[in-house]
N, C-alpha and C positions, 0 to 999 in steps of 0.2 A: 437046589439043596435039600437034604433030607432033615425032615423034621427032628429026628434024633441029634443031629448035628448042630441044629439051632437050638435045641434045647441045652446041649453040652455048652453051646457059647454063652447063653444066658448064666449058667452056673458059673463059668470062668469070670465073666464080667461082674457078677455079684460078690465073687470072692476078691477080685481086684477092687471094687468099690470098698468093701470093708477093710481092705489092707491100706487103701490110700485114706479113708478116714482116720486110720491109726497112725499113719506115717506122716501124711502131709495135712491132714485136715479136711474138712469139708469144703472150705473155701479155697480152692487151688484148681488152676486151669486143668491139670489132668484128672482131678475128680469130675470136673465139668465134661471133659472129653468122654470119660468112661460112660457117664450118664448117656450122653449122646449116641455113643456106640451100642449100648444095650437097647436103646431106643430103636435103633434101626432093626437089630434082630427082633424085636417085638413086632415091629411092621412087618418085617419078612413073614412072621408066624401069623400074621392077621390080628393080633392083637392091640388094635389100634388104641383103645383107652389106655392100655399100659404104656405104649409107646409115647402118646401125648403126655400123659402124667410125668414120666421120666425125663422126657425131653424139656418139660417145664423146669424140673430140677436143675438140670444143666444150664438153661438160659437164665435162670434166676443167678447162678453162680457166676457166669459170664458177664452178665449185666453189672453185678455188684464188683467184680474184680477189674473189669476192662472198660467199662461204661458203653453206652448205646452205639456210640460211634465208632468203635472198634471193629475192624473187620472180621475178626472171628466172632463176635457177637452178631454182627449184621448177617453173616452166613447162618448162624445157629438161628436166628430170629426167622429167616426164610425157611429154613428145615423145618422149624416148629409150625410155622403158618401151615405148610404143605401136609403135616401130618396132621393138624386140625382139620384142614379142609376134608382130608380124606375120611376122617372120623364123622364128620358132620353130614359128608355125602353119604355114606354108608348108613348112618341112621336115618337120613331121609328115605333112602330107597328101601327101608325095612317096612 
């Protein structure tokens, strides 16, 4: 995927998150999903620190709304840990 397309994706997700904050609020499953999606785009762009930070926001929302035992929270926890491991691995190799 071209970097320009990824940057446009980030713009779209940022707009979506802004609208979600206004329409449904911060503590909403759709808002958490949007954070997870933009985090994935940041990963594809090689922006691992941003990916981890945004992923943490989405995870925090899921944990608060759904609890740690919910399948969606569990999936997001695994994804967040993978992002964190990639970040740590990258920092270790520098």
